[in-house]
C-alpha positions in Angstrom: 0.0 0.0 0.0 1.4 3.4 -1.0 0.8 6.9 0.1 -2.4 8.1 -1.4 -4.0 11.5 -1.3 -7.5 12.1 -2.5 -9.4 15.2 -3.7 -12.7 14.9 -1.9 -14.1 17.7 -4.1 -15.3 14.9 -6.4 -18.3 12.9 -5.4 -16.7 9.5 -5.1 -13.5 10.8 -3.6 -11.3 8.4 -5.5 -9.4 10.8 -7.9 -5.8 11.2 -6.8 -5.2 14.6 -5.3 -3.1 16.8 -7.7 -3.7 14.5 -10.7 -4.3 16.4 -13.9 -7.4 15.5 -15.9 -5.5 15.8 -19.1 -3.3 13.0 -18.0 -6.3 10.9 -17.1 -7.9 11.5 -20.4 -4.7 10.7 -22.2 -4.4 7.4 -20.3 -8.0 6.4 -21.0 -7.8 6.0 -24.7 -10.0 2.8 -24.7 -13.4 4.3 -23.8 -15.5 1.3 -25.0 -17.0 -0.8 -22.2 -15.4 -4.2 -21.5 -16.7 -7.1 -23.5 -19.2 -9.4 -21.9 -17.8 -12.3 -19.8 -17.5 -15.5 -21.8 -18.3 -18.6 -19.8 -17.0 -22.0 -21.1 -19.5 -24.6 -22.1 -20.3 -26.8 -19.1 -20.3 -29.9 -21.4 -16.6 -29.3 -22.4 -13.9 -31.3 -20.7 -11.3 -29.4 -18.7 -8.9 -29.8 -21.6 -11.4 -28.5 -24.1 -12.4 -25.7 -21.9 -8.8 -24.6 -21.6 -8.4 -24.7 -25.3 -11.5 -22.6 -25.7 -10.2 -20.1 -23.2 -6.9 -19.8 -25.0 -8.7 -19.3 -28.3 -10.9 -16.5 -26.8 -7.8 -14.8 -25.4 -6.6 -14.0 -28.9 -10.1 -12.7 -29.7 -9.9 -10.5 -26.6 -6.5 -9.1 -27.6 -7.9 -8.0 -31.0 -11.0 -6.5 -29.4 -8.7 -3.8 -27.9 -5.8 -3.9 -30.3 -7.9 -3.1 -33.4 -9.0 0.1 -31.8 -5.8 1.6 -33.1 -7.4 1.7 -36.5 -10.8 2.7 -35.1 -12.6 6.0 -34.6 -10.7 6.7 -31.3 -7.4 5.4 -32.6 -4.3 7.0 -34.1 -4.9 9.5 -36.9 -1.9 8.2 -38.8 -2.8 4.5 -38.5 -4.6 4.2 -41.9 -2.3 6.5 -43.9 0.7 4.6 -42.7 -0.9 1.2 -43.3 -2.0 2.1 -46.8 1.4 3.6 -47.5 3.1 0.3 -46.3 0.8 -1.8 -48.6 1.7 0.5 -51.5 5.4 0.2 -50.9 5.1 -3.6 -50.7 3.4 -3.7 -54.1 5.9 -1.4 -55.7 8.8 -3.5 -54.3 7.3 -6.7 -55.8 7.4 -4.8 -59.1 11.1 -4.1 -58.7 11.6 -7.8 -57.8 9.9 -8.7 -61.1 12.2 -6.2 -62.9 15.3 -7.8 -61.5 13.9 -11.2 -62.4 13.5 -10.1 -66.0 17.0 -8.6 -65.9 18.3 -12.0 -64.9 16.9 -13.6 -68.0 18.2 -10.8 -70.2 21.8 -10.8 -68.9 22.2 -14.6 -69.1 20.7 -14.8 -72.5 23.2 -12.0 -73.6 26.1 -14.0 -72.0 25.0 -17.1 -73.8 24.9 -15.3 -77.1 28.2 -13.5 -76.4 26.3 -10.2 -76.9 28.7 -7.7 -75.3 26.7 -4.5 -76.0 23.6 -6.0 -74.3 25.7 -7.2 -71.3 27.1 -3.7 -70.9 23.7 -2.1 -71.2 22.0 -4.4 -68.7 25.0 -3.9 -66.4 24.3 -0.2 -66.4 20.5 -0.8 -65.9 21.2 -3.1 -62.9 22.4 -0.2 -60.6 19.2 1.9 -60.8 17.1 -1.3 -60.2 19.1 -2.2 -57.1 19.1 1.4 -55.8 15.4 1.7 -56.4 14.7 -1.6 -54.6 17.0 -0.8 -51.7 15.4 2.6 -51.3 11.9 1.1 -51.3 12.9 -1.6 -48.7 14.4 1.1 -46.5 11.3 3.3 -46.6 9.2 0.2 -46.1 11.1 -0.8 -43.0 10.8 2.8 -41.7 7.0 2.9 -42.2 6.6 -0.6 -40.8 8.5 0.3 -37.6 6.5 3.6 -37.3 3.3 1.6 -37.3 4.7 -0.8 -34.7 6.0 2.0 -32.5 2.8 4.1 -32.6 0.5 1.0 -32.2 2.5 -0.1 -29.2 2.4 3.4 -27.8 -1.4 3.6 -28.3 -2.2 0.2 -26.8 0.3 0.6 -23.9 -1.3 3.9 -23.0 -4.7 2.4 -23.1 -3.8 -0.6 -21.0 -1.9 1.5 -18.4 -4.8 3.9 -18.2 -7.2 1.0 -17.4 -4.6 -0.6 -15.0 -4.2 2.6 -13.0 -7.8 3.8 -13.1 -9.8 3.5 -9.8 -6.9 1.7 -8.0 -7.2 -1.4 -10.2 -3.5 -1.9 -10.2 -3.9 -2.5 -6.4 -7.2 -4.5 -6.7 -5.6 -7.0 -9.0 -3.6 -8.2 -6.0 -6.9 -8.9 -4.2 -8.6 -11.1 -6.8 -7.9 -14.4 -8.5 -7.0 -14.7 -12.2 -4.2 -15.2 -14.6 -2.6 -11.7 -14.3 0.6 -12.2 -12.4 3.5 -9.9 -13.2 1.5 -7.2 -15.0 4.6 -5.1 -15.4 6.2 -7.8 -17.6 3.0 -8.2 -19.6 2.7 -4.5 -20.3 6.4 -3.9 -21.0 7.6 -7.0 -22.8 4.6 -9.1 -23.9 2.7 -6.1 -25.3 5.8 -5.1 -27.2 5.9 -8.4 -29.0 2.1 -8.6 -29.3 2.1 -5.3 -31.4 5.4 -5.7 -33.3 4.9 -9.2 -34.6 1.4 -8.8 -36.3 2.7 -5.9 -38.4 5.6 -8.0 -39.5 3.3 -11.0 -40.2 0.7 -9.0 -42.2 3.4 -7.3 -44.2 5.1 -10.6 -44.8 1.9 -12.4 -45.8 0.9 -9.6 -48.2 4.4 -9.5 -49.7 4.4 -13.3 -50.0 0.9 -13.4 -51.7 1.9 -10.7 -54.2 5.2 -12.4 -54.9 3.7 -15.8 -55.3 0.9 -14.5 -57.6 3.4 -12.6 -59.8 6.1 -15.3 -60.1 3.7 -18.2 -60.4 2.7 -16.6 -63.7 6.4 -16.3 -64.6 7.0 -20.0 -63.8 4.0 -21.1 -65.8 5.0 -18.9 -68.8 8.6 -19.9 -68.8 8.4 -23.6 -67.8 5.4 -24.5 -69.9 4.7 -28.2 -70.0 7.1 -31.0 -69.3 6.8 -34.2 -71.4 8.0 -37.4 -69.8 8.2 -40.9 -71.1 7.3 -43.5 -68.5 7.3 -47.2 -69.4 6.8 -46.3 -73.1 3.9 -43.9 -72.4 4.2 -40.2 -72.8 3.0 -38.0 -70.0 2.6 -34.2 -70.3 2.7 -32.2 -67.1 1.4 -28.6 -67.7 3.0 -25.9 -65.5 5.4 -28.4 -64.0 7.4 -25.7 -62.3 4.3 -24.3 -60.6 3.2 -27.7 -59.4 6.6 -28.5 -58.1 6.8 -25.2 -56.2 3.4 -25.8 -54.6 4.1 -29.4 -53.7 7.5 -28.5 -52.3 6.1 -25.7 -50.1 3.2 -28.0 -49.0 5.7 -30.6 -47.8 7.9 -28.2 -45.9 5.0 -26.2 -44.4 3.1 -29.4 -43.2 6.4 -30.7 -41.8 6.9 -27.5 -39.9 3.3 -27.6 -38.5 3.7 -31.2 -37.3 7.2 -30.7 -35.8 6.4 -27.4 -34.2 2.9 -28.2 -32.9 4.0 -27.6 -29.3 5.8 -24.4 -30.0 3.0 -22.1 -28.8 2.6 -23.8 -25.4 6.4 -24.0 -24.8 6.9 -20.4 -25.7 4.0 -19.3 -23.4 5.4 -21.3 -20.4 8.9 -20.0 -21.1 7.7 -16.4 -21.1 5.9 -16.9 -17.8 9.0 -18.5 -16.2 11.0 -15.5 -17.4 8.5 -13.1 -15.9 8.6 -14.9 -12.6 12.4 -14.8 -12.5 12.4 -11.1 -13.1 9.8 -10.6 -10.4 11.9 -12.6 -7.9 15.0 -10.5 -8.7 13.0 -7.3 -8.3 11.5 -8.5 -5.0 15.0 -9.2 -3.6 16.2 -5.8 -4.8 13.2 -4.0 -3.2 13.5 -5.8 0.1 17.3 -5.8 0.2 17.6 -4.2 3.6 15.3 -6.7 5.4 17.0 -9.6 3.7 20.4 -8.3 4.6 19.4 -7.6 8.3 18.0 -11.1 8.6 20.9 -12.7 6.8 18.5 -14.3 4.3 20.9 -14.4 1.4 21.1 -18.2 1.3 17.4 -18.7 1.4 17.0 -16.0 -1.4 19.7 -17.7 -3.4 17.9 -21.0 -3.1 14.7 -19.4 -4.3 16.5 -17.6 -7.2 18.3 -20.8 -8.2 15.0 -22.7 -8.2 13.3 -20.0 -10.3 16.2 -19.8 -12.7 16.4 -23.5 -13.0 12.8 -23.4 -14.2 13.8 -20.8 -16.8 16.6 -23.0 -18.0 14.3 -26.0 -18.2 11.8 -24.1 -20.3 14.6 -22.8 -22.5 15.9 -26.3 -23.0 12.4 -27.4 -24.2 12.2 -24.3 -26.5 15.7 -25.1 -27.8 14.5 -28.5 -28.8 11.6 -27.0 -30.7 14.0 -24.6 -32.4 16.3 -27.4 -33.4 13.5 -29.4 -35.0 12.1 -26.4 -36.9 15.6 -25.4 -38.0 16.1 -28.8 -39.4 13.2 -28.2 -41.8 13.9 -24.6 -42.6 17.6 -25.1 -43.3 17.0 -28.2 -45.4 14.4 -26.3 -47.4 16.7 -23.4 -48.0 19.4 -25.6 -49.4 17.2 -27.6 -51.7 15.1 -24.7 -53.0 17.8 -23.1 -55.4 18.8 -26.5 -56.9 15.4 -28.0 -57.6 14.3 -25.7 -60.5 17.7 -26.0 -62.2 17.4 -29.8 -62.2 13.9 -29.6 -63.5 14.8 -27.2 -66.3 18.0 -29.0 -67.2 16.4 -31.5 -69.7 14.6 -28.7 -71.6 17.8 -26.6 -71.7 19.9 -29.5 -73.0 17.4 -30.2 -75.7 17.4 -26.6 -76.7 13.8 -25.6 -75.8 14.9 -23.3 -73.0 17.7 -20.7 -73.0 20.1 -20.2 -70.2 18.4 -16.9 -69.4 15.1 -18.7 -69.0 16.6 -21.3 -66.8 18.1 -18.6 -64.5 14.9 -16.6 -64.5 12.9 -19.8 -63.6 15.4 -20.5 -60.8 15.1 -17.0 -59.4 11.3 -17.1 -59.7 11.1 -20.6 -58.1 13.2 -19.3 -55.2 10.9 -16.3 -54.7 7.7 -18.5 -55.0 9.2 -21.0 -52.6 10.1 -18.2 -50.1 6.6 -16.9 -50.4 5.0 -20.3 -49.8 7.5 -21.1 -47.1 6.6 -18.0 -45.1 5.2 -20.3 -42.3 8.4 -22.3 -42.3 10.5 -19.2 -41.6 8.1 -17.4 -39.2 6.5 -20.2 -37.2 8.7 -19.7 -34.1 7.9 -15.9 -34.1 4.2 -16.7 -34.7 4.3 -19.0 -31.7 6.0 -16.4 -29.6 3.4 -13.8 -30.6 0.6 -16.2 -29.8 1.9 -16.7 -26.3 2.5 -13.0 -25.6 -0.9 -11.9 -27.0 -2.5 -14.4 -24.6 -0.6 -13.1 -21.6 -1.6 -9.5 -22.3 -5.1 -10.6 -23.0 -5.3 -12.4 -19.6 -4.4 -9.1 -18.0 -7.1 -7.3 -20.1 -9.7 -9.9 -19.0 -8.9 -9.4 -15.3 -9.3 -5.6 -15.9 -12.5 -6.4 -17.7 -13.8 -8.2 -14.6 -13.0 -5.2 -12.4 -14.6 -2.8 -14.8 -17.8 -4.9 -15.0 -17.8 -5.1 -11.2 -17.6 -1.3 -11.0 -20.6 -1.0 -13.4 -22.7 -3.7 -11.8 -24.2 -4.3 -8.4 -24.0 -8.1 -8.6 -21.3 -8.3 -5.9 -22.2 -5.0 -4.2 -20.2 -1.8 -4.4 -19.4 0.6 -1.7 -21.1 4.0 -2.5 -19.2 7.2 -2.0 -20.9 10.6 -1.4 -21.1 13.7 0.8 -22.0 13.9 4.4 -24.9 15.9 5.8 -24.3 18.8 8.1 -20.8 19.4 9.6 -19.8 15.7 9.9 -16.3 15.2 8.4 -16.8 11.5 7.6 -19.7 9.0 7.9 -19.9 5.3 7.4 -23.5 4.3 6.8 -24.2 0.6 7.1 -20.8 0.0 5.6 -20.0 -3.7 4.9 -16.7 -4.7 3.3 -16.4 -8.0 1.4 -14.0 -9.9 -0.8 -14.5 -10.0 -4.6 -16.3 -13.4 -4.1 -18.8 -11.9 -1.7 -17.2 -13.2 1.5 -17.8 -10.6 4.3 -14.8 -9.0 6.0 -16.5 -6.2 8.0 -20.2 -6.1 8.6 -22.7 -3.2 9.0 -20.4 -0.5 10.4 -22.1 2.8 11.3 -19.8 5.7 12.3 -20.0 9.5 12.2 -16.8 11.4 12.7 -17.0 15.1 13.5 -14.4 17.8 12.4 -11.3 17.8 14.6 -11.9 14.4 16.1 -9.0 12.0 16.5 -10.4 8.4 16.2 -8.4 5.3 17.1 -9.5 2.1 15.3 -8.5 -0.9 17.5 -8.9 -4.6 17.3 -7.0 -7.8 17.1 -5.0 -8.8 14.1 -7.2 -10.0 11.2 -10.3 -8.2 12.5 -10.4 -6.1 9.3 -9.0 -2.7 10.4 -6.7 -2.2 7.4 -9.4 -3.4 5.1 -11.8 -0.9 6.6 -9.2 1.9 6.0 -8.7 0.8 2.4 -12.5 1.0 1.9 -12.5 4.5 3.4 -9.7 5.5 1.0 -11.5 4.1 -2.0 -9.0 1.3 -2.7 -11.4 -1.5 -1.7 -14.5 -1.3 -3.8 -16.5 -4.4 -2.8 -19.2 -4.3 -0.1 -22.3 -2.4 0.7 -23.4 0.8 2.3 -21.6 4.1 1.8 -18.5 6.2 2.7 -19.3 9.9 2.8 -17.0 12.8 3.2 -17.6 16.5 3.9 -17.6 18.4 0.6 -14.4 20.3 -0.3 -12.2 18.3 2.1 -9.0 16.5 1.3 -7.7 13.2 2.7 -4.1 12.2 3.1 -3.1 8.6 3.9 0.0 7.4 5.7 0.6 3.7 5.3 2.9 1.5 7.4 5.4 1.4 4.5 5.6 4.8 2.9 6.4 4.9 -0.8 9.7 6.6 -1.7 9.9 7.5 -5.4 13.2 7.5 -7.3 15.1 10.7 -7.7 16.0 13.4 -5.1 14.9 13.7 -1.5 13.2 16.9 -2.5 10.9 14.9 -4.8 10.3 12.2 -2.2 9.3 14.9 0.4 6.8 16.6 -2.0 5.3 13.4 -3.4 2.7 12.9 -4.9 2.9 16.5 -6.0 5.8 18.1 -7.9 8.8 19.2 -5.9 8.4 22.8 -7.2 4.9 23.0 -5.5 6.8 24.4 -2.4 9.9 26.4 -1.9 13.1 24.8 -0.8 12.9 26.5 2.5 9.4 25.2 3.2 10.4 21.6 2.5 13.5 22.0 4.7 11.3 23.4 7.4 9.0 20.3 7.2 12.0 18.0 7.5 13.2 20.0 10.5 9.9 19.5 12.3 10.0 15.7 11.9 13.6 15.4 13.0 15.2 14.9 9.5 17.1 18.2 9.5 20.4 16.3 9.1 19.3 15.4 5.6 18.8 19.0 4.5 22.2 19.2 3.0 21.5 16.2 0.8 17.9 17.2 -0.2 18.8 17.8 -3.9 21.0 14.7 -4.2 19.7 12.0 -6.6 20.2 8.8 -4.6 18.4 5.5 -4.0 16.6 6.9 -0.9 14.3 3.9 -0.7 17.3 1.7 0.1 19.2 4.4 2.1 16.5 5.5 4.5 15.6 3.3 7.5 12.0 2.4 8.2 11.7 5.0 10.9 13.2 7.7 8.6 10.7 6.8 5.9 7.8 7.2 8.3 9.2 10.5 9.5 9.4 11.6 5.8 5.8 10.7 5.4 4.9 13.0 8.3 6.9 15.8 6.5 4.7 15.2 3.5 1.7 15.5 5.7 2.8 18.9 7.0 3.4 20.1 3.4 0.1 19.0 2.0 -2.0 20.2 5.0 -5.0 18.0 4.5 -8.4 18.0 6.3 -8.5 14.3 7.1 -5.6 12.0 7.9 -5.7 8.2 7.9 -2.7 6.7 9.7 -2.4 2.9 9.1 0.3 1.8 11.5 2.1 4.9 10.4 4.4 5.0 13.5 5.1 1.3 13.8 8.8 1.7 12.9 9.4 4.5 15.5 10.3 4.1 19.1 7.8 5.2 21.7 9.5 8.5 22.3 9.7 9.4 18.6 6.1 8.2 18.1 5.0 10.6 20.8 6.9 13.5 19.2 5.3 12.8 15.8 1.8 12.7 17.2 2.4 15.8 19.3 3.8 17.6 16.3 0.8 16.7 14.1 -1.7 17.9 16.8 0.3 21.2 17.3 0.9 22.0 13.6 -2.5 20.8 12.3 -4.9 21.5 15.3 -8.1 21.3 13.2 -7.2 18.2 11.3 -9.4 15.1 11.6 -7.4 11.9 12.3 -8.3 8.2 11.9 -5.6 5.9 13.2 -5.2 2.2 12.9 -2.7 0.9 15.5 -2.0 -1.8 18.1 0.0 0.3 20.5 -2.1 1.3 23.6 0.1 4.4 24.1 -1.5 6.0 21.1 -4.8 6.4 23.0 -3.3 9.5 24.7 -3.3 11.3 21.3 -6.9 10.4 20.4 -10.3 11.6 21.5 -12.2 8.5 20.6 -11.7 4.8 20.2 -13.7 2.3 18.2 -13.1 -1.4 18.4 -13.6 -4.1 15.7 -14.1 -7.7 16.8 -13.6 -10.6 14.4 -16.6 -12.8 14.2 -18.0 -15.5 11.9 -19.6 -13.8 8.9 -17.4 -10.7 9.2 -16.0 -8.4 11.8 -18.3 -6.0 13.7 -17.9 -2.8 15.5 -18.4 -3.7 19.2 -17.5 -0.5 21.1 -17.3 3.2 20.5 -16.0 5.2 23.5 -14.8 8.7 24.2 -11.2 8.9 25.4 -11.6 12.7 26.0 -14.8 14.1 27.3 -16.2 16.5 24.8 -19.6 17.6 23.5 -20.4 16.1 20.2 -23.2 14.4 18.5 -23.0 10.7 19.3 -23.2 8.3 16.4 -25.8 5.6 16.0 -23.5 2.7 17.1 -22.9 4.4 20.5 -26.6 4.8 21.1 -27.3 1.2 20.1 -24.6 0.0 22.5 -26.0 2.1 25.4 -29.5 0.7 24.7 -28.2 -2.9 24.8 -26.5 -2.3 28.1 -29.7 -0.9 29.6 -31.7 -4.0 28.6 
């Protein structure tokens, strides 16, 4: 859980304080509602259901990805795509020109026609330069489409991922969405790059095959064979041979590489898990070092990496088998047409130029037909990556549908009546499967109150705090704030962003929101004045600062932002008792009108609060069992207190 500050000027109170709407609009490119949930046929076996799920994942990927060419997509998508297709067509024309040039040059050599040889030699340079220029521009346009498509889709996915705290809620629900950072960065890159290559390749292959099949049919003509005294004429023998050759190699590749997709998918997942394990060690380096857990972490890393190597070995086996087919095909392809044309050349019905033109055309047709042979490994890798990013999309779909539906119950957010700063009206908090965590909580908190939420571990205190902050959406009832009030949350583990200490102190707003003297003054008040000389140093502060220093820094942020409501979730747990007292006294002195809601286990904190409410874990969800004043004051008692008094009087 990270520091979160909310602008309660909005009705629901969930928009991050200081966030710019232009950024939100930029991130929310995909405005269409999520597709309806697709449930597998109950009559399917588990294996068939899994296959149906994987098939739907590709459909789900395209539902979002094709939006790049839609009404809300990139304005350059269609011009670039049409331009790429045009370049491919013109380049095939240049290929045909070079193919005709081959025939002319070899015929001239056969005739010892020096003038024609010199002329064709001079023509060859413009042909090559034109073809090279076209291919260069084609690559540039193709990569522009890939880059812009990736940018568009990444922005859309990140926008959905960050919206309404979904990046946090994904940790609370089940589903195939582990390691979202790897899916967004690596899998989405491959998922958008490969289709452009594939479509360009398929179109180029189709145009090349169509063009040069005509060349083969025209040049080769019919082949007459004498078999057992009978004469057999094979029309278009070069075309038939090219098709049969490609069919054999492609079917062989499909059979040999039939497990390529699954192996690639498992390999990508193992790589993501290894990256996550390394990142986890780096982020928790201090705790691991203090506990001396290097050997245990090494064992875990070795185990995870061993799985990566195991999956790589399986993938290497797939590559070896497919390479056997592709390499053998590439060696045979140039020789086959020459052997087929040799009888007609020897009998004088074909010229040397025709033989060489046929050989060149056969190689191009074979390359076109053999597109699958050359690209099957990449196709399998794309398939796996598209499924992984689609799995994340489906989990986000589920959260979006839950936000738009009352099937599981959603906590409502609104404004309080009168002067109350915060009210919880029949608030129940549940898991995403409907399991209750906290039941029917009724609380009214007046301005300036300092409320301590107590209870044994597992009673739902932190869950209740998350619901108040808007991070936990499932449940019933409502959380209401006073209009035009701002909330600031201090978690047990404050988030320290990368960069300077100046930025860390000002987070989540920009460092230039306050003067340097104001930020230094805030650090002085929380006892971090010894860091003022390093405030503009760019250093790994997350690793450098101790747990207590991080919590002090969070209190400095609190002073700078000067909110109306503070939620402290074990925010002083890393401080000693004396330092804790100083922090609480400082907050009360510097922000005398602020409303405080604290979640803590330490009994000493009662001295800094005016009221204490206690949650008790029960079957069917925790309940609020007591609400007492720690400091006598006149205030409007809430409904729970009245109910408790009535029960005691019975």
